[in-house]
Each structure stands twice: as structure tokens, then as C-alpha cells.
All heavy atoms as TSV, in Angstrom:
chain	resi	resn	atom	element	x	y	z
A	1	LEU	N	N	40.980	41.374	76.580
A	1	LEU	CA	C	41.664	40.689	75.496
A	1	LEU	C	C	41.229	41.305	74.179
A	1	LEU	O	O	40.046	41.385	73.892
A	1	LEU	CB	C	41.328	39.202	75.521
A	1	LEU	CG	C	41.771	38.392	74.312
A	1	LEU	CD1	C	43.286	38.298	74.240
A	1	LEU	CD2	C	41.171	37.010	74.377
A	2	THR	N	N	42.209	41.761	73.370
A	2	THR	CA	C	41.932	42.335	72.064
A	2	THR	C	C	42.932	41.786	71.061
A	2	THR	O	O	44.127	41.729	71.347
A	2	THR	CB	C	42.055	43.873	72.106
A	2	THR	OG1	O	41.204	44.383	73.132
A	2	THR	CG2	C	41.662	44.492	70.788
A	3	ILE	N	N	42.434	41.373	69.895
A	3	ILE	CA	C	43.282	40.871	68.824
A	3	ILE	C	C	42.897	41.615	67.549
A	3	ILE	O	O	41.716	41.632	67.185
A	3	ILE	CB	C	43.102	39.356	68.634
A	3	ILE	CG1	C	43.503	38.620	69.905
A	3	ILE	CG2	C	43.897	38.862	67.434
A	3	ILE	CD1	C	43.117	37.172	69.944
A	4	TYR	N	N	43.879	42.243	66.902
A	4	TYR	CA	C	43.590	42.988	65.674
A	4	TYR	C	C	44.820	43.035	64.792
A	4	TYR	O	O	45.927	42.912	65.298
A	4	TYR	CB	C	43.098	44.402	66.013
A	4	TYR	CG	C	44.096	45.227	66.805
A	4	TYR	CD1	C	45.044	46.018	66.158
A	4	TYR	CD2	C	44.111	45.190	68.196
A	4	TYR	CE1	C	45.968	46.755	66.879
A	4	TYR	CE2	C	45.028	45.926	68.922
A	4	TYR	CZ	C	45.953	46.713	68.263
A	4	TYR	OH	O	46.875	47.446	68.976
A	5	PRO	N	N	44.691	43.181	63.482
A	5	PRO	CA	C	43.447	43.046	62.732
A	5	PRO	C	C	43.076	41.578	62.560
A	5	PRO	O	O	43.931	40.710	62.623
A	5	PRO	CB	C	43.795	43.659	61.375
A	5	PRO	CG	C	45.262	43.386	61.212
A	5	PRO	CD	C	45.827	43.452	62.606
A	6	ASN	N	N	41.818	41.334	62.339
A	6	ASN	CA	C	41.325	39.988	62.080
A	6	ASN	C	C	40.152	40.100	61.132
A	6	ASN	O	O	39.122	40.621	61.538
A	6	ASN	CB	C	40.893	39.309	63.377
A	6	ASN	CG	C	40.606	37.838	63.190
A	6	ASN	OD1	O	40.849	37.265	62.159
A	6	ASN	ND2	N	40.055	37.223	64.231
A	7	PRO	N	N	40.282	39.702	59.887
A	7	PRO	CA	C	41.331	38.907	59.257
A	7	PRO	C	C	42.651	39.674	59.155
A	7	PRO	O	O	42.687	40.896	59.220
A	7	PRO	CB	C	40.786	38.573	57.874
A	7	PRO	CG	C	39.456	39.222	57.759
A	7	PRO	CD	C	39.174	39.970	58.995
A	8	THR	N	N	43.724	38.905	58.966
A	8	THR	CA	C	45.066	39.450	58.947
A	8	THR	C	C	45.869	38.848	57.798
A	8	THR	O	O	45.457	37.859	57.206
A	8	THR	CB	C	45.781	39.173	60.289
A	8	THR	OG1	O	47.090	39.704	60.246
A	8	THR	CG2	C	45.850	37.705	60.605
A	9	THR	N	N	47.024	39.449	57.532
A	9	THR	CA	C	47.948	38.877	56.554
A	9	THR	C	C	48.938	37.948	57.235
A	9	THR	O	O	49.800	37.373	56.590
A	9	THR	CB	C	48.720	39.984	55.826
A	9	THR	OG1	O	49.426	40.762	56.795
A	9	THR	CG2	C	47.792	40.879	55.026
A	10	GLY	N	N	48.838	37.824	58.554
A	10	GLY	CA	C	49.734	36.969	59.324
A	10	GLY	C	C	50.431	37.715	60.442
A	10	GLY	O	O	51.011	37.120	61.327
A	11	VAL	N	N	50.372	39.045	60.400
A	11	VAL	CA	C	50.943	39.869	61.462
A	11	VAL	C	C	49.775	40.522	62.194
A	11	VAL	O	O	48.958	41.214	61.582
A	11	VAL	CB	C	51.896	40.947	60.892
A	11	VAL	CG1	C	52.439	41.812	62.017
A	11	VAL	CG2	C	53.024	40.301	60.107
A	12	PHE	N	N	49.681	40.279	63.497
A	12	PHE	CA	C	48.585	40.849	64.270
A	12	PHE	C	C	49.084	41.228	65.659
A	12	PHE	O	O	50.160	40.819	66.085
A	12	PHE	CB	C	47.403	39.876	64.360
A	12	PHE	CG	C	47.712	38.574	65.048
A	12	PHE	CD1	C	47.430	38.400	66.386
A	12	PHE	CD2	C	48.282	37.519	64.348
A	12	PHE	CE1	C	47.718	37.203	67.027
A	12	PHE	CE2	C	48.564	36.317	64.969
A	12	PHE	CZ	C	48.283	36.160	66.308
A	13	THR	N	N	48.292	42.031	66.333
A	13	THR	CA	C	48.627	42.497	67.672
A	13	THR	C	C	47.646	41.891	68.659
A	13	THR	O	O	46.449	41.817	68.392
A	13	THR	CB	C	48.556	44.034	67.737
A	13	THR	OG1	O	49.482	44.566	66.776
A	13	THR	CG2	C	48.922	44.554	69.115
A	14	ILE	N	N	48.183	41.478	69.787
A	14	ILE	CA	C	47.344	40.956	70.867
A	14	ILE	C	C	47.574	41.843	72.088
A	14	ILE	O	O	48.707	42.155	72.431
A	14	ILE	CB	C	47.656	39.466	71.160
A	14	ILE	CG1	C	46.725	38.917	72.234
A	14	ILE	CG2	C	49.105	39.255	71.539
A	14	ILE	CD1	C	46.756	37.409	72.351
A	15	GLU	N	N	46.482	42.287	72.688
A	15	GLU	CA	C	46.543	43.080	73.914
A	15	GLU	C	C	46.013	42.220	75.050
A	15	GLU	O	O	44.861	41.793	75.029
A	15	GLU	CB	C	45.721	44.362	73.773
A	15	GLU	CG	C	46.323	45.340	72.794
A	15	GLU	CD	C	45.558	46.639	72.691
A	15	GLU	OE1	O	44.566	46.831	73.428
A	15	GLU	OE2	O	45.953	47.477	71.868
A	16	LEU	N	N	46.887	41.964	75.999
A	16	LEU	CA	C	46.589	41.051	77.094
A	16	LEU	C	C	47.557	41.370	78.225
A	16	LEU	O	O	48.738	41.592	77.966
A	16	LEU	CB	C	46.813	39.614	76.601
A	16	LEU	CG	C	46.716	38.466	77.566
A	16	LEU	CD1	C	45.245	38.203	77.891
A	16	LEU	CD2	C	47.309	37.210	76.942
A	17	PRO	N	N	47.088	41.434	79.465
A	17	PRO	CA	C	48.029	41.750	80.555
A	17	PRO	C	C	49.241	40.819	80.587
A	17	PRO	O	O	50.355	41.270	80.543
A	17	PRO	CB	C	47.184	41.599	81.809
A	17	PRO	CG	C	45.776	41.778	81.349
A	17	PRO	CD	C	45.729	41.274	79.942
A	18	LYS	N	N	49.051	39.530	80.663
A	18	LYS	CA	C	50.110	38.537	80.507
A	18	LYS	C	C	49.495	37.163	80.505
A	18	LYS	O	O	48.413	36.941	81.032
A	18	LYS	CB	C	51.198	38.654	81.578
A	18	LYS	CG	C	50.803	38.245	82.971
A	18	LYS	CD	C	52.013	38.331	83.879
A	18	LYS	CE	C	51.647	37.872	85.275
A	18	LYS	NZ	N	52.776	37.840	86.166
A	19	GLY	N	N	50.185	36.240	79.857
A	19	GLY	CA	C	49.654	34.891	79.749
A	19	GLY	C	C	50.415	34.110	78.701
A	19	GLY	O	O	51.509	34.479	78.300
A	20	GLU	N	N	49.819	33.033	78.256
A	20	GLU	CA	C	50.440	32.166	77.256
A	20	GLU	C	C	49.537	32.116	76.039
A	20	GLU	O	O	48.321	31.993	76.154
A	20	GLU	CB	C	50.638	30.766	77.816
A	20	GLU	CG	C	51.325	29.842	76.850
A	20	GLU	CD	C	51.576	28.459	77.448
A	20	GLU	OE1	O	51.295	28.242	78.631
A	20	GLU	OE2	O	52.060	27.594	76.709
A	21	LEU	N	N	50.133	32.193	74.858
A	21	LEU	CA	C	49.403	32.131	73.598
A	21	LEU	C	C	49.769	30.851	72.872
A	21	LEU	O	O	50.951	30.547	72.695
A	21	LEU	CB	C	49.750	33.335	72.720
A	21	LEU	CG	C	49.243	33.286	71.275
A	21	LEU	CD1	C	47.721	33.330	71.234
A	21	LEU	CD2	C	49.838	34.416	70.469
A	22	GLU	N	N	48.755	30.102	72.452
A	22	GLU	CA	C	48.947	28.922	71.625
A	22	GLU	C	C	48.097	29.110	70.381
A	22	GLU	O	O	46.944	29.541	70.468
A	22	GLU	CB	C	48.512	27.654	72.358
A	22	GLU	CG	C	49.331	27.361	73.599
A	22	GLU	CD	C	48.830	26.136	74.356
A	22	GLU	OE1	O	47.718	25.640	74.061
A	22	GLU	OE2	O	49.546	25.682	75.253
A	23	ILE	N	N	48.663	28.783	69.210
A	23	ILE	CA	C	47.918	28.878	67.955
A	23	ILE	C	C	47.888	27.498	67.323
A	23	ILE	O	O	48.917	26.834	67.187
A	23	ILE	CB	C	48.559	29.902	67.002
A	23	ILE	CG1	C	48.621	31.278	67.675
A	23	ILE	CG2	C	47.762	29.978	65.697
A	23	ILE	CD1	C	49.308	32.347	66.849
A	24	TYR	N	N	46.683	27.084	66.943
A	24	TYR	CA	C	46.461	25.768	66.358
A	24	TYR	C	C	45.904	25.917	64.945
A	24	TYR	O	O	45.131	26.844	64.675
A	24	TYR	CB	C	45.449	24.976	67.190
A	24	TYR	CG	C	45.936	24.649	68.569
A	24	TYR	CD1	C	45.751	25.516	69.630
A	24	TYR	CD2	C	46.590	23.444	68.817
A	24	TYR	CE1	C	46.206	25.213	70.907
A	24	TYR	CE2	C	47.043	23.129	70.095
A	24	TYR	CZ	C	46.852	24.015	71.124
A	24	TYR	OH	O	47.302	23.716	72.388
A	25	ASN	N	N	46.267	24.984	64.067
A	25	ASN	CA	C	45.654	24.954	62.738
A	25	ASN	C	C	44.344	24.185	62.811
A	25	ASN	O	O	43.940	23.706	63.883
A	25	ASN	CB	C	46.620	24.388	61.686
A	25	ASN	CG	C	47.000	22.943	61.939
A	25	ASN	OD1	O	46.360	22.219	62.684
A	25	ASN	ND2	N	48.082	22.510	61.309
A	26	THR	N	N	43.663	24.026	61.675
A	26	THR	CA	C	42.362	23.358	61.678
A	26	THR	C	C	42.453	21.861	61.951
A	26	THR	O	O	41.449	21.219	62.248
A	26	THR	CB	C	41.620	23.584	60.342
A	26	THR	OG1	O	42.477	23.184	59.273
A	26	THR	CG2	C	41.223	25.025	60.175
A	27	LEU	N	N	43.659	21.296	61.868
A	27	LEU	CA	C	43.858	19.887	62.206
A	27	LEU	C	C	44.114	19.688	63.696
A	27	LEU	O	O	44.276	18.561	64.162
A	27	LEU	CB	C	45.029	19.308	61.408
A	27	LEU	CG	C	44.879	19.338	59.893
A	27	LEU	CD1	C	46.160	18.855	59.221
A	27	LEU	CD2	C	43.690	18.510	59.452
A	28	GLY	N	N	44.172	20.802	64.454
A	28	GLY	CA	C	44.424	20.713	65.878
A	28	GLY	C	C	45.894	20.645	66.240
A	28	GLY	O	O	46.237	20.369	67.382
A	29	GLU	N	N	46.767	20.906	65.263
A	29	GLU	CA	C	48.215	20.867	65.507
A	29	GLU	C	C	48.686	22.214	66.040
A	29	GLU	O	O	48.314	23.264	65.499
A	29	GLU	CB	C	48.968	20.557	64.207
A	29	GLU	CG	C	48.602	19.225	63.608
A	29	GLU	CD	C	49.112	19.039	62.189
A	29	GLU	OE1	O	49.214	20.026	61.439
A	29	GLU	OE2	O	49.413	17.881	61.841
A	30	LEU	N	N	49.488	22.184	67.086
A	30	LEU	CA	C	50.066	23.401	67.649
A	30	LEU	C	C	51.122	23.930	66.687
A	30	LEU	O	O	52.085	23.231	66.367
A	30	LEU	CB	C	50.693	23.103	69.010
A	30	LEU	CG	C	51.351	24.276	69.727
A	30	LEU	CD1	C	50.307	25.315	70.124
A	30	LEU	CD2	C	52.097	23.791	70.960
A	31	ILE	N	N	50.928	25.163	66.190
A	31	ILE	CA	C	51.885	25.719	65.239
A	31	ILE	C	C	52.680	26.892	65.816
A	31	ILE	O	O	53.664	27.316	65.234
A	31	ILE	CB	C	51.188	26.172	63.940
A	31	ILE	CG1	C	50.137	27.248	64.234
A	31	ILE	CG2	C	50.550	24.993	63.233
A	31	ILE	CD1	C	49.995	28.239	63.144
A	32	TYR	N	N	52.248	27.415	66.985
A	32	TYR	CA	C	52.934	28.559	67.578
A	32	TYR	C	C	52.630	28.579	69.062
A	32	TYR	O	O	51.506	28.302	69.476
A	32	TYR	CB	C	52.445	29.864	66.929
A	32	TYR	CG	C	53.164	31.101	67.390
A	32	TYR	CD1	C	54.325	31.531	66.765
A	32	TYR	CD2	C	52.689	31.850	68.454
A	32	TYR	CE1	C	54.990	32.668	67.184
A	32	TYR	CE2	C	53.335	32.983	68.883
A	32	TYR	CZ	C	54.487	33.388	68.248
A	32	TYR	OH	O	55.145	34.518	68.670
A	33	ASN	N	N	53.627	28.923	69.863
A	33	ASN	CA	C	53.462	28.998	71.310
A	33	ASN	C	C	54.371	30.104	71.823
A	33	ASN	O	O	55.539	30.152	71.440
A	33	ASN	CB	C	53.817	27.661	71.946
A	33	ASN	CG	C	53.535	27.620	73.418
A	33	ASN	OD1	O	52.874	28.486	73.958
A	33	ASN	ND2	N	54.039	26.599	74.077
A	34	ALA	N	N	53.848	30.986	72.659
A	34	ALA	CA	C	54.662	32.080	73.197
A	34	ALA	C	C	54.110	32.546	74.533
A	34	ALA	O	O	52.905	32.473	74.774
A	34	ALA	CB	C	54.699	33.253	72.223
A	35	GLN	N	N	54.999	33.036	75.369
A	35	GLN	CA	C	54.608	33.693	76.607
A	35	GLN	C	C	54.370	35.171	76.293
A	35	GLN	O	O	55.200	35.811	75.661
A	35	GLN	CB	C	55.708	33.565	77.671
A	35	GLN	CG	C	55.908	32.169	78.178
A	35	GLN	CD	C	54.706	31.660	78.960
A	35	GLN	OE1	O	54.049	32.390	79.685
A	35	GLN	NE2	N	54.410	30.382	78.796
A	36	ILE	N	N	53.239	35.699	76.717
A	36	ILE	CA	C	52.925	37.112	76.533
A	36	ILE	C	C	53.273	37.816	77.844
A	36	ILE	O	O	52.671	37.538	78.875
A	36	ILE	CB	C	51.431	37.311	76.191
A	36	ILE	CG1	C	51.035	36.473	74.985
A	36	ILE	CG2	C	51.121	38.782	75.996
A	36	ILE	CD1	C	51.710	36.840	73.695
A	37	ILE	N	N	54.259	38.704	77.775
A	37	ILE	CA	C	54.685	39.390	78.999
A	37	ILE	C	C	54.449	40.890	78.935
A	37	ILE	O	O	54.522	41.574	79.932
A	37	ILE	CB	C	56.168	39.099	79.314
A	37	ILE	CG1	C	57.054	39.442	78.129
A	37	ILE	CG2	C	56.351	37.644	79.709
A	37	ILE	CD1	C	58.537	39.325	78.397
A	38	GLN	N	N	54.153	41.408	77.742
A	38	GLN	CA	C	53.846	42.829	77.599
A	38	GLN	C	C	52.355	42.984	77.354
A	38	GLN	O	O	51.711	42.080	76.840
A	38	GLN	CB	C	54.610	43.425	76.419
A	38	GLN	CG	C	56.108	43.364	76.569
A	38	GLN	CD	C	56.810	43.904	75.326
A	38	GLN	OE1	O	56.182	44.160	74.320
A	38	GLN	NE2	N	58.106	44.073	75.419
A	39	GLN	N	N	51.832	44.153	77.692
A	39	GLN	CA	C	50.399	44.407	77.496
A	39	GLN	C	C	50.031	44.340	76.017
A	39	GLN	O	O	48.970	43.855	75.654
A	39	GLN	CB	C	50.027	45.773	78.063
A	39	GLN	CG	C	48.577	46.135	77.811
A	39	GLN	CD	C	47.786	46.312	79.059
A	39	GLN	OE1	O	48.340	46.410	80.136
A	39	GLN	NE2	N	46.487	46.364	78.929
A	40	GLN	N	N	50.924	44.803	75.145
A	40	GLN	CA	C	50.654	44.807	73.708
A	40	GLN	C	C	51.810	44.100	73.000
A	40	GLN	O	O	52.954	44.521	73.095
A	40	GLN	CB	C	50.525	46.248	73.221
A	40	GLN	CG	C	50.036	46.370	71.813
A	40	GLN	CD	C	49.802	47.822	71.449
A	40	GLN	OE1	O	50.503	48.706	71.922
A	40	GLN	NE2	N	48.821	48.081	70.609
A	41	THR	N	N	51.512	43.019	72.290
A	41	THR	CA	C	52.537	42.205	71.648
A	41	THR	C	C	52.164	41.963	70.198
A	41	THR	O	O	51.025	41.602	69.898
A	41	THR	CB	C	52.675	40.849	72.370
A	41	THR	OG1	O	52.962	41.092	73.749
A	41	THR	CG2	C	53.790	40.011	71.775
A	42	GLU	N	N	53.143	42.141	69.297
A	42	GLU	CA	C	52.911	41.849	67.887
A	42	GLU	C	C	53.361	40.423	67.601
A	42	GLU	O	O	54.457	40.028	67.974
A	42	GLU	CB	C	53.676	42.824	67.003
A	42	GLU	CG	C	53.377	42.637	65.526
A	42	GLU	CD	C	54.059	43.664	64.656
A	42	GLU	OE1	O	53.486	44.748	64.491
A	42	GLU	OE2	O	55.175	43.367	64.179
A	43	ILE	N	N	52.502	39.665	66.946
A	43	ILE	CA	C	52.776	38.275	66.593
A	43	ILE	C	C	52.873	38.194	65.070
A	43	ILE	O	O	52.049	38.765	64.355
A	43	ILE	CB	C	51.647	37.339	67.087
A	43	ILE	CG1	C	51.390	37.523	68.586
A	43	ILE	CG2	C	51.945	35.893	66.727
A	43	ILE	CD1	C	52.503	37.093	69.483
A	44	ASN	N	N	53.870	37.455	64.580
A	44	ASN	CA	C	54.049	37.304	63.141
A	44	ASN	C	C	54.049	35.820	62.786
A	44	ASN	O	O	54.989	35.105	63.096
A	44	ASN	CB	C	55.363	37.959	62.699
A	44	ASN	CG	C	55.546	37.922	61.203
A	44	ASN	OD1	O	54.857	37.211	60.483
A	44	ASN	ND2	N	56.484	38.704	60.727
A	45	ILE	N	N	52.978	35.391	62.140
A	45	ILE	CA	C	52.896	34.015	61.621
A	45	ILE	C	C	52.623	34.070	60.118
A	45	ILE	O	O	51.939	33.204	59.571
A	45	ILE	CB	C	51.852	33.163	62.376
A	45	ILE	CG1	C	50.465	33.785	62.311
A	45	ILE	CG2	C	52.282	32.908	63.811
A	45	ILE	CD1	C	49.351	32.855	62.776
A	46	SER	N	N	53.179	35.084	59.466
A	46	SER	CA	C	52.934	35.273	58.032
A	46	SER	C	C	53.558	34.167	57.185
A	46	SER	O	O	53.231	34.042	56.006
A	46	SER	CB	C	53.439	36.643	57.581
A	46	SER	OG	O	54.813	36.779	57.848
A	47	ASP	N	N	54.425	33.354	57.783
A	47	ASP	CA	C	55.011	32.226	57.054
A	47	ASP	C	C	54.058	31.035	56.979
A	47	ASP	O	O	54.331	30.061	56.284
A	47	ASP	CB	C	56.328	31.804	57.702
A	47	ASP	CG	C	56.153	31.345	59.149
A	47	ASP	OD1	O	55.280	31.879	59.857
A	47	ASP	OD2	O	56.908	30.460	59.575
A	48	LYS	N	N	52.933	31.112	57.673
A	48	LYS	CA	C	51.948	30.021	57.666
A	48	LYS	C	C	50.990	30.189	56.491
A	48	LYS	O	O	50.746	31.301	56.032
A	48	LYS	CB	C	51.159	29.997	58.978
A	48	LYS	CG	C	52.019	29.873	60.223
A	48	LYS	CD	C	52.837	28.615	60.209
A	48	LYS	CE	C	53.704	28.535	61.447
A	48	LYS	NZ	N	54.814	27.621	61.297
A	49	PRO	N	N	50.409	29.094	56.000
A	49	PRO	CA	C	49.460	29.178	54.880
A	49	PRO	C	C	48.205	29.976	55.249
A	49	PRO	O	O	47.824	30.057	56.419
A	49	PRO	CB	C	49.085	27.723	54.611
A	49	PRO	CG	C	50.092	26.891	55.312
A	49	PRO	CD	C	50.646	27.721	56.425
A	50	LYS	N	N	47.559	30.528	54.235
A	50	LYS	CA	C	46.289	31.218	54.443
A	50	LYS	C	C	45.267	30.219	54.958
A	50	LYS	O	O	45.303	29.040	54.608
A	50	LYS	CB	C	45.793	31.827	53.135
A	50	LYS	CG	C	46.664	32.918	52.607
A	50	LYS	CD	C	46.137	33.435	51.291
A	50	LYS	CE	C	47.067	34.513	50.759
A	50	LYS	NZ	N	46.603	35.022	49.450
A	51	GLY	N	N	44.357	30.702	55.813
A	51	GLY	CA	C	43.325	29.821	56.338
A	51	GLY	C	C	42.845	30.259	57.698
A	51	GLY	O	O	43.100	31.381	58.140
A	52	VAL	N	N	42.173	29.367	58.380
A	52	VAL	CA	C	41.600	29.628	59.703
A	52	VAL	C	C	42.502	29.007	60.762
A	52	VAL	O	O	42.932	27.862	60.624
A	52	VAL	CB	C	40.173	29.058	59.811
A	52	VAL	CG1	C	39.602	29.266	61.205
A	52	VAL	CG2	C	39.267	29.678	58.764
A	53	TYR	N	N	42.770	29.757	61.799
A	53	TYR	CA	C	43.577	29.290	62.928
A	53	TYR	C	C	42.818	29.575	64.218
A	53	TYR	O	O	41.954	30.448	64.265
A	53	TYR	CB	C	44.938	29.991	62.943
A	53	TYR	CG	C	45.795	29.589	61.769
A	53	TYR	CD1	C	45.669	30.225	60.540
A	53	TYR	CD2	C	46.689	28.536	61.870
A	53	TYR	CE1	C	46.421	29.830	59.448
A	53	TYR	CE2	C	47.454	28.137	60.782
A	53	TYR	CZ	C	47.315	28.788	59.584
A	53	TYR	OH	O	48.060	28.381	58.505
A	54	PHE	N	N	43.148	28.836	65.239
A	54	PHE	CA	C	42.481	28.991	66.519
A	54	PHE	C	C	43.494	29.383	67.581
A	54	PHE	O	O	44.518	28.718	67.743
A	54	PHE	CB	C	41.766	27.690	66.906
A	54	PHE	CG	C	40.713	27.313	65.898
A	54	PHE	CD1	C	40.994	26.421	64.881
A	54	PHE	CD2	C	39.449	27.882	65.962
A	54	PHE	CE1	C	40.044	26.085	63.942
A	54	PHE	CE2	C	38.483	27.555	65.017
A	54	PHE	CZ	C	38.780	26.661	64.009
A	55	LEU	N	N	43.207	30.483	68.263
A	55	LEU	CA	C	44.081	30.977	69.318
A	55	LEU	C	C	43.542	30.530	70.663
A	55	LEU	O	O	42.335	30.598	70.910
A	55	LEU	CB	C	44.135	32.503	69.296
A	55	LEU	CG	C	45.027	33.166	68.259
A	55	LEU	CD1	C	44.652	32.784	66.851
A	55	LEU	CD2	C	44.996	34.657	68.434
A	56	LYS	N	N	44.431	30.068	71.507
A	56	LYS	CA	C	44.096	29.712	72.891
A	56	LYS	C	C	44.976	30.595	73.760
A	56	LYS	O	O	46.204	30.525	73.680
A	56	LYS	CB	C	44.375	28.236	73.142
A	56	LYS	CG	C	44.023	27.773	74.534
A	56	LYS	CD	C	44.290	26.268	74.638
A	56	LYS	CE	C	43.978	25.716	76.000
A	56	LYS	NZ	N	44.292	24.281	76.074
A	57	ILE	N	N	44.349	31.448	74.561
A	57	ILE	CA	C	45.072	32.368	75.428
A	57	ILE	C	C	44.806	31.956	76.865
A	57	ILE	O	O	43.655	31.897	77.305
A	57	ILE	CB	C	44.626	33.823	75.179
A	57	ILE	CG1	C	44.912	34.206	73.719
A	57	ILE	CG2	C	45.351	34.763	76.105
A	57	ILE	CD1	C	43.721	34.230	72.847
A	58	ILE	N	N	45.877	31.656	77.571
A	58	ILE	CA	C	45.765	31.159	78.941
A	58	ILE	C	C	46.313	32.229	79.880
A	58	ILE	O	O	47.479	32.607	79.786
A	58	ILE	CB	C	46.558	29.852	79.109
A	58	ILE	CG1	C	46.074	28.817	78.098
A	58	ILE	CG2	C	46.427	29.324	80.540
A	58	ILE	CD1	C	47.033	27.674	77.876
A	59	THR	N	N	45.458	32.731	80.778
A	59	THR	CA	C	45.883	33.685	81.797
A	59	THR	C	C	45.826	32.986	83.154
A	59	THR	O	O	45.483	31.803	83.234
A	59	THR	CB	C	44.987	34.941	81.798
A	59	THR	OG1	O	43.650	34.568	82.170
A	59	THR	CG2	C	44.967	35.611	80.420
A	60	GLU	N	N	46.133	33.732	84.189
A	60	GLU	CA	C	46.133	33.136	85.534
A	60	GLU	C	C	44.772	32.594	85.931
A	60	GLU	O	O	44.677	31.595	86.633
A	60	GLU	CB	C	46.592	34.174	86.559
A	60	GLU	CG	C	48.056	34.517	86.451
A	60	GLU	CD	C	48.476	35.541	87.499
A	60	GLU	OE1	O	47.654	35.900	88.374
A	60	GLU	OE2	O	49.624	35.991	87.439
A	61	ASP	N	N	43.695	33.256	85.467
A	61	ASP	CA	C	42.376	32.859	85.939
A	61	ASP	C	C	41.384	32.447	84.849
A	61	ASP	O	O	40.286	32.004	85.152
A	61	ASP	CB	C	41.759	33.980	86.782
A	61	ASP	CG	C	41.662	35.294	86.023
A	61	ASP	OD1	O	42.284	35.428	84.965
A	61	ASP	OD2	O	40.954	36.194	86.507
A	62	LYS	N	N	41.771	32.583	83.543
A	62	LYS	CA	C	40.830	32.253	82.477
A	62	LYS	C	C	41.549	31.645	81.283
A	62	LYS	O	O	42.745	31.825	81.106
A	62	LYS	CB	C	40.079	33.494	82.008
A	62	LYS	CG	C	39.064	34.023	82.985
A	62	LYS	CD	C	38.224	35.106	82.356
A	62	LYS	CE	C	37.179	35.563	83.362
A	62	LYS	NZ	N	36.275	36.541	82.791
A	63	ILE	N	N	40.776	30.963	80.451
A	63	ILE	CA	C	41.255	30.476	79.161
A	63	ILE	C	C	40.317	31.041	78.099
A	63	ILE	O	O	39.098	30.872	78.187
A	63	ILE	CB	C	41.270	28.939	79.101
A	63	ILE	CG1	C	42.243	28.383	80.141
A	63	ILE	CG2	C	41.646	28.473	77.694
A	63	ILE	CD1	C	42.254	26.871	80.223
A	64	TYR	N	N	40.892	31.742	77.125
A	64	TYR	CA	C	40.125	32.351	76.050
A	64	TYR	C	C	40.382	31.599	74.752
A	64	TYR	O	O	41.484	31.092	74.537
A	64	TYR	CB	C	40.536	33.813	75.840
A	64	TYR	CG	C	40.365	34.694	77.040
A	64	TYR	CD1	C	41.406	34.895	77.933
A	64	TYR	CD2	C	39.165	35.361	77.260
A	64	TYR	CE1	C	41.256	35.725	79.031
A	64	TYR	CE2	C	39.003	36.195	78.359
A	64	TYR	CZ	C	40.059	36.370	79.246
A	64	TYR	OH	O	39.905	37.186	80.328
A	65	SER	N	N	39.371	31.573	73.885
A	65	SER	CA	C	39.527	31.002	72.544
A	65	SER	C	C	39.092	32.061	71.539
A	65	SER	O	O	38.127	32.778	71.765
A	65	SER	CB	C	38.638	29.774	72.374
A	65	SER	OG	O	39.065	28.752	73.228
A	66	GLN	N	N	39.827	32.129	70.438
A	66	GLN	CA	C	39.540	33.119	69.401
A	66	GLN	C	C	39.890	32.523	68.049
A	66	GLN	O	O	40.896	31.824	67.927
A	66	GLN	CB	C	40.364	34.390	69.657
A	66	GLN	CG	C	40.178	35.482	68.650
A	66	GLN	CD	C	38.882	36.240	68.834
A	66	GLN	OE1	O	38.426	36.415	69.960
A	66	GLN	NE2	N	38.281	36.662	67.750
A	67	LYS	N	N	39.075	32.806	67.047
A	67	LYS	CA	C	39.353	32.362	65.693
A	67	LYS	C	C	40.121	33.479	64.982
A	67	LYS	O	O	39.804	34.656	65.120
A	67	LYS	CB	C	38.062	32.052	64.952
A	67	LYS	CG	C	38.278	31.524	63.555
A	67	LYS	CD	C	37.045	30.938	62.896
A	67	LYS	CE	C	35.795	31.728	63.071
A	67	LYS	NZ	N	34.676	31.248	62.271
A	68	LEU	N	N	41.161	33.104	64.218
A	68	LEU	CA	C	41.969	34.062	63.461
A	68	LEU	C	C	41.984	33.612	62.009
A	68	LEU	O	O	42.192	32.427	61.732
A	68	LEU	CB	C	43.395	34.106	64.012
A	68	LEU	CG	C	44.341	35.076	63.335
A	68	LEU	CD1	C	44.004	36.510	63.714
A	68	LEU	CD2	C	45.777	34.771	63.723
A	69	ILE	N	N	41.779	34.550	61.101
A	69	ILE	CA	C	41.774	34.239	59.682
A	69	ILE	C	C	42.973	34.930	59.036
A	69	ILE	O	O	43.153	36.139	59.172
A	69	ILE	CB	C	40.471	34.704	59.011
A	69	ILE	CG1	C	39.284	33.981	59.655
A	69	ILE	CG2	C	40.515	34.479	57.501
A	69	ILE	CD1	C	37.924	34.499	59.241
A	70	ILE	N	N	43.800	34.141	58.334
A	70	ILE	CA	C	44.917	34.679	57.563
A	70	ILE	C	C	44.503	34.680	56.102
A	70	ILE	O	O	44.126	33.650	55.551
A	70	ILE	CB	C	46.202	33.856	57.758
A	70	ILE	CG1	C	46.647	33.904	59.216
A	70	ILE	CG2	C	47.308	34.380	56.834
A	70	ILE	CD1	C	47.911	33.129	59.497
A	71	GLN	N	N	44.573	35.864	55.494
A	71	GLN	CA	C	44.206	36.002	54.076
A	71	GLN	C	C	45.431	36.130	53.216
A	71	GLN	O	O	46.370	36.746	53.551
A	71	GLN	CB	C	43.350	37.245	53.856
A	71	GLN	CG	C	42.053	37.200	54.593
A	71	GLN	CD	C	41.182	38.400	54.251
A	71	GLN	OE1	O	41.347	39.058	53.252
A	71	GLN	NE2	N	40.242	38.676	55.115
């Protein structure tokens, strides 16, 4: 699992074999949800306010958590 760049302006790339991506704000509200079907996927959440977001990546056998900062 690779996510770059971080911090970001809202556009970032996630490298993951396949799975589901959920992005939450600091209030715990789900603001983005997508199925990842390609090894390398560009995500654009530049319409969201600057701040800290939490990524939850769900694969067949693991759940990953990652902090993302939008500047």
C-alpha cells in the first residue's frame, strides 16, 4: 500500500492491488467511498476543505488506516 503525495493539495495516488477506499473527516463522517480496481488509482478530493482526513483501505485480507493531510 502506497499513498503519495502526503501532504497533498487534494489530488493523490493510491497504489493497491484492489479493495475499497473510504475517507473520513475528523468528525468521523464518511466523505468519499470508492472501489479500487486498478493497481494505481488517482483520487481527487480537492473540493474538500484543507485539514486532516483518515483513509480506511479494505482489502480481502486486511484493513489499513492512513492519515492524509490536505494543504
